[in-house]
Residue frames as a rotation matrix with the C-alpha (Angstrom) as fourth column:
MET 1
0.198 -0.026 -0.980 9.03
-0.496 -0.865 -0.078 13.04
-0.845 0.502 -0.184 -9.90
LYS 2
-0.817 -0.563 -0.126 10.46
-0.417 0.424 0.804 10.42
-0.400 0.709 -0.581 -12.24
ARG 3
-0.577 0.675 0.460 7.05
0.666 0.715 -0.214 8.71
-0.473 0.183 -0.862 -12.50
VAL 4
0.367 0.736 -0.569 5.28
0.230 -0.665 -0.711 11.96
-0.901 0.130 -0.413 -13.32
LEU 5
-0.113 -0.493 -0.862 7.77
-0.738 -0.539 0.405 12.81
-0.665 0.682 -0.303 -16.08
SER 6
-0.961 -0.226 0.157 7.59
-0.081 0.779 0.622 9.33
-0.263 0.585 -0.767 -17.58
SER 7
-0.226 0.955 0.192 3.78
0.700 0.296 -0.649 9.45
-0.677 -0.012 -0.736 -17.40
LEU 8
0.396 0.352 -0.848 3.71
-0.212 -0.864 -0.457 12.78
-0.894 0.361 -0.267 -19.24
LEU 9
-0.541 -0.668 -0.512 6.11
-0.694 0.011 0.719 11.47
-0.475 0.744 -0.469 -21.89
ILE 10
-0.863 0.290 0.414 3.97
0.391 0.902 0.184 8.38
-0.320 0.321 -0.891 -22.49
ALA 11
0.118 0.969 -0.219 0.80
0.548 -0.248 -0.799 10.49
-0.828 -0.025 -0.560 -22.58
THR 12
0.099 -0.155 -0.983 2.34
-0.588 -0.806 0.068 12.85
-0.803 0.571 -0.171 -25.15
ALA 13
-0.878 -0.460 -0.130 3.33
-0.389 0.529 0.755 9.91
-0.278 0.713 -0.643 -27.33
LEU 14
-0.600 0.717 0.354 -0.15
0.667 0.693 -0.274 8.39
-0.441 0.072 -0.894 -27.14
VAL 15
0.319 0.731 -0.603 -1.92
0.205 -0.675 -0.709 11.65
-0.925 0.103 -0.366 -27.90
GLY 16
-0.224 -0.492 -0.841 0.42
-0.723 -0.495 0.482 12.32
-0.653 0.716 -0.245 -30.83
SER 17
-0.985 -0.138 0.101 -0.19
-0.048 0.788 0.614 8.87
-0.164 0.600 -0.783 -32.28
ALA 18
-0.293 0.949 0.121 -3.95
0.734 0.304 -0.608 9.23
-0.613 -0.089 -0.785 -31.80
ILE 19
0.295 0.405 -0.865 -4.13
-0.128 -0.881 -0.456 12.62
-0.947 0.246 -0.208 -33.54
GLN 20
-0.614 -0.648 -0.450 -1.99
-0.520 -0.096 0.849 11.68
-0.594 0.755 -0.278 -36.56
PRO 21
-0.866 0.313 0.390 -4.32
0.483 0.723 0.493 8.99
-0.127 0.615 -0.778 -38.02
ALA 22
0.103 0.958 -0.267 -7.38
0.748 -0.252 -0.614 11.15
-0.656 -0.136 -0.743 -37.34
ALA 23
0.106 -0.127 -0.986 -5.87
-0.358 -0.930 0.081 14.07
-0.928 0.344 -0.144 -39.28
ALA 24
-0.877 -0.465 -0.120 -4.95
-0.293 0.320 0.901 11.77
-0.381 0.825 -0.417 -42.17
ARG 25
-0.568 0.724 0.392 -8.54
0.753 0.649 -0.109 10.50
-0.333 0.233 -0.914 -42.43
ASP 26
0.078 0.619 -0.782 -9.92
0.110 -0.785 -0.610 14.00
-0.991 -0.038 -0.129 -43.01
HIS 27
-0.625 -0.401 -0.669 -8.52
-0.581 -0.334 0.743 13.91
-0.521 0.853 -0.024 -46.52
HIS 28
-0.969 0.246 -0.019 -10.80
0.182 0.764 0.619 10.97
0.167 0.596 -0.785 -47.46
HIS 29
-0.555 0.781 0.287 -13.97
-0.704 -0.625 0.338 12.69
0.443 -0.014 0.897 -46.15
HIS 30
-0.390 0.427 -0.816 -14.97
0.475 0.852 0.218 9.94
0.789 -0.302 -0.536 -43.75
ASP 31
0.703 0.655 0.277 -17.04
0.047 -0.431 0.901 10.61
0.709 -0.621 -0.334 -40.68
ASN 32
-0.104 -0.822 0.561 -15.08
-0.500 -0.444 -0.744 11.88
0.860 -0.358 -0.365 -37.66
THR 33
0.865 0.474 0.168 -16.07
-0.379 0.394 0.837 9.24
0.330 -0.788 0.520 -35.10
GLY 34
0.522 -0.744 -0.417 -12.52
0.669 0.660 -0.341 7.83
0.529 -0.101 0.843 -35.04
ARG 35
-0.367 -0.652 0.663 -11.10
0.093 -0.735 -0.671 11.16
0.925 -0.185 0.331 -33.90
ILE 36
0.251 0.556 0.792 -13.59
-0.774 -0.377 0.510 11.32
0.582 -0.741 0.335 -31.04
ILE 37
0.959 0.091 -0.270 -12.85
0.047 0.885 0.463 7.75
0.281 -0.457 0.844 -29.94
ALA 38
0.159 -0.980 -0.117 -9.09
0.693 0.195 -0.694 8.30
0.703 0.029 0.711 -30.11
GLY 39
-0.302 -0.225 0.926 -9.42
-0.316 -0.893 -0.321 11.50
0.899 -0.390 0.199 -28.09
GLY 40
0.627 0.626 0.464 -11.48
-0.666 0.123 0.735 9.74
0.403 -0.770 0.494 -25.44
VAL 41
0.822 -0.393 -0.412 -9.01
0.455 0.889 0.059 6.86
0.343 -0.236 0.909 -25.18
ALA 42
-0.164 -0.941 0.296 -6.05
0.491 -0.338 -0.803 9.26
0.855 0.014 0.518 -24.96
ALA 43
-0.068 0.207 0.976 -7.77
-0.631 -0.767 0.119 11.36
0.773 -0.607 0.183 -22.30
GLY 44
0.896 0.442 0.049 -8.54
-0.334 0.595 0.731 8.22
0.294 -0.671 0.681 -20.28
VAL 45
0.514 -0.785 -0.345 -4.96
0.703 0.616 -0.356 7.00
0.492 -0.060 0.869 -20.48
VAL 46
-0.360 -0.659 0.660 -3.51
0.145 -0.738 -0.659 10.38
0.922 -0.142 0.361 -19.55
GLY 47
0.241 0.537 0.809 -5.96
-0.743 -0.434 0.509 10.80
0.624 -0.724 0.294 -16.67
GLY 48
0.956 0.115 -0.270 -5.19
0.041 0.858 0.512 7.31
0.290 -0.500 0.816 -15.40
LEU 49
0.167 -0.976 -0.138 -1.45
0.723 0.216 -0.656 7.87
0.670 0.009 0.742 -15.52
ILE 50
-0.429 -0.305 0.850 -1.59
-0.200 -0.886 -0.419 11.22
0.881 -0.350 0.319 -13.77
GLY 51
0.495 0.701 0.514 -4.12
-0.703 -0.025 0.711 10.00
0.511 -0.713 0.480 -11.21
GLY 52
0.839 -0.239 -0.489 -2.02
0.364 0.915 0.176 6.92
0.406 -0.325 0.854 -10.49
ALA 53
-0.205 -0.968 0.147 1.11
0.538 -0.237 -0.809 9.02
0.817 -0.086 0.570 -10.01
ILE 54
-0.251 0.189 0.949 -0.72
-0.595 -0.804 0.002 11.32
0.763 -0.565 0.314 -7.60
ALA 55
0.760 0.633 0.145 -2.28
-0.513 0.449 0.732 8.45
0.398 -0.630 0.666 -5.66
ASN 56
0.773 -0.529 -0.352 1.05
0.586 0.807 0.073 6.62
0.246 -0.262 0.933 -5.32
ASN 57
0.523 -0.570 0.633 3.03
-0.266 -0.815 -0.514 9.51
0.810 0.101 -0.578 -3.89
GLY 58
-0.094 -0.617 -0.781 4.22
0.589 0.598 -0.543 7.60
0.802 -0.512 0.307 -0.79
GLY 59
-0.217 0.074 0.973 2.79
-0.520 -0.852 -0.051 10.10
0.826 -0.518 0.223 1.68
PRO 60
-0.846 -0.124 0.518 1.86
-0.529 0.306 -0.791 9.31
-0.061 -0.944 -0.325 5.27
ARG 61
-0.215 0.781 -0.586 -0.57
-0.140 0.569 0.810 6.50
0.967 0.256 -0.013 5.85
TYR 62
-0.441 0.163 0.883 -2.58
-0.889 -0.218 -0.404 6.24
0.126 -0.962 0.240 9.04
VAL 63
-0.444 0.236 -0.864 -3.39
0.038 0.969 0.245 2.88
0.895 0.076 -0.439 10.59
ASP 64
0.427 0.635 0.644 -5.95
-0.716 -0.198 0.670 2.33
0.553 -0.747 0.370 13.33
GLU 65
-0.554 -0.627 -0.548 -4.17
-0.039 0.676 -0.736 0.69
0.832 -0.386 -0.399 16.22
PRO 66
0.310 0.662 -0.682 -5.65
0.720 0.305 0.624 -0.52
0.621 -0.684 -0.382 19.48
ARG 67
0.437 -0.062 0.897 -5.79
-0.294 -0.953 0.078 2.33
0.850 -0.298 -0.435 21.94
TYR 68
0.193 -0.355 0.915 -4.96
-0.977 0.017 0.213 0.27
-0.092 -0.935 -0.344 25.05
VAL 69
0.261 -0.203 -0.944 -3.07
-0.273 0.922 -0.274 -2.97
0.926 0.330 0.185 25.18
GLU 70
0.960 0.100 0.262 -2.95
-0.280 0.282 0.918 -4.99
0.018 -0.954 0.299 28.38
PRO 71
0.102 -0.993 -0.065 0.74
-0.948 -0.077 -0.309 -5.27
0.301 0.093 -0.949 29.35
ALA 72
0.331 -0.084 -0.940 2.15
-0.004 0.996 -0.090 -8.74
0.943 0.034 0.330 29.68
PRO 73
0.992 0.022 0.126 2.78
-0.125 -0.015 0.992 -9.82
0.024 -1.000 -0.012 33.28
ARG 74
0.180 -0.982 0.054 6.36
-0.810 -0.179 -0.558 -9.51
0.558 0.056 -0.828 34.47
CYS 75
0.981 0.186 0.061 7.60
-0.192 0.846 0.497 -12.97
0.041 -0.499 0.866 35.46
TRP 76
-0.008 -0.997 -0.073 10.86
-0.846 0.046 -0.530 -14.49
0.532 0.058 -0.845 36.68
TYR 77
0.561 0.095 -0.823 12.14
0.160 0.962 0.220 -17.68
0.812 -0.255 0.524 38.31
GLU 78
0.074 -0.501 0.862 13.28
-0.904 -0.398 -0.153 -17.90
0.420 -0.768 -0.482 41.94
ASP 79
-0.425 -0.222 -0.877 14.60
0.195 0.924 -0.329 -20.68
0.884 -0.311 -0.350 44.12
ARG 80
-0.047 0.498 0.866 12.26
-0.865 -0.453 0.213 -21.01
0.499 -0.739 0.453 47.09
ASP 81
-0.973 -0.156 0.168 11.82
-0.226 0.776 -0.588 -23.36
-0.039 -0.611 -0.791 49.98
VAL 82
-0.136 0.946 -0.295 8.68
-0.751 0.096 0.653 -25.41
0.646 0.310 0.697 49.41
ARG 83
-0.124 0.182 0.975 7.01
-0.874 0.446 -0.194 -27.60
-0.470 -0.876 0.104 52.03
ASN 84
-0.863 -0.230 -0.449 7.35
-0.412 0.835 0.365 -31.27
0.291 0.501 -0.815 51.30
ARG 85
0.050 0.999 -0.013 3.96
-0.839 0.049 0.542 -33.04
0.542 -0.016 0.840 51.19
TYR 86
0.304 0.124 -0.945 5.10
-0.030 0.992 0.120 -36.40
0.952 -0.009 0.305 52.41
ASP 87
-0.029 -0.403 -0.915 7.11
0.862 0.452 -0.227 -35.77
0.505 -0.796 0.335 55.56
GLY 88
0.830 0.472 -0.298 6.34
0.558 -0.707 0.435 -32.11
-0.005 -0.527 -0.850 56.42
GLY 89
-0.018 -0.912 -0.410 9.90
0.640 -0.326 0.696 -30.94
-0.768 -0.250 0.589 55.73
TYR 90
0.719 0.166 -0.675 11.16
-0.294 -0.807 -0.512 -28.36
-0.630 0.567 -0.531 53.21
HIS 91
0.012 -0.751 0.660 13.16
0.794 0.409 0.450 -28.62
-0.608 0.519 0.601 50.01
ALA 92
-0.367 -0.227 -0.902 14.45
-0.254 -0.908 0.332 -26.03
-0.895 0.351 0.276 47.46
GLU 93
-0.001 0.446 0.895 12.52
0.860 0.457 -0.227 -25.76
-0.511 0.769 -0.384 44.22
THR 94
-0.962 -0.258 -0.092 12.66
0.161 -0.805 0.570 -23.33
-0.221 0.534 0.816 41.26
VAL 95
-0.063 0.996 -0.060 9.32
0.812 0.016 -0.584 -21.51
-0.581 -0.085 -0.810 41.09
ARG 96
-0.568 -0.004 0.823 7.97
0.636 -0.637 0.436 -19.10
0.522 0.771 0.364 38.49
VAL 97
-0.264 0.413 -0.872 6.86
0.729 -0.506 -0.461 -15.85
-0.631 -0.757 -0.168 40.14
CYS 98
-0.418 0.209 0.884 4.68
0.718 -0.519 0.463 -13.24
0.556 0.829 0.067 38.35
GLU 99
-0.936 0.126 -0.327 3.51
0.110 -0.780 -0.616 -9.79
-0.333 -0.613 0.716 39.37
C-alpha cells in the first residue's frame, strides 16, 4: 500500500509539473506539440509506476518441481564377521549396509 501511495504522489507531481509549462506557453501562441509530448511522458510514467506496483505485489508464485524424486538409500554401519581370505578363519569388520 505504501508503494501505491508513493507512486500516486510522484505521478501527481510529474503531471502537475508537465501541465504548468504547457499552460504558460499558450500565452505566447506557440504550437501545442509540447503539451502533447508532456502528456505522453506523464502518462507513461504514471502507467509504469502503477503497473510496477501491481506486478510487485508479493503474491503467490508457483514453481515447477520434479513430481517424483528417487529416495536416497537408507544406509548404516554394522560390525560383522567376515571370512578371512588367507587362512579361512573369520574376523570382525565394520561394513556399510544399505537397503
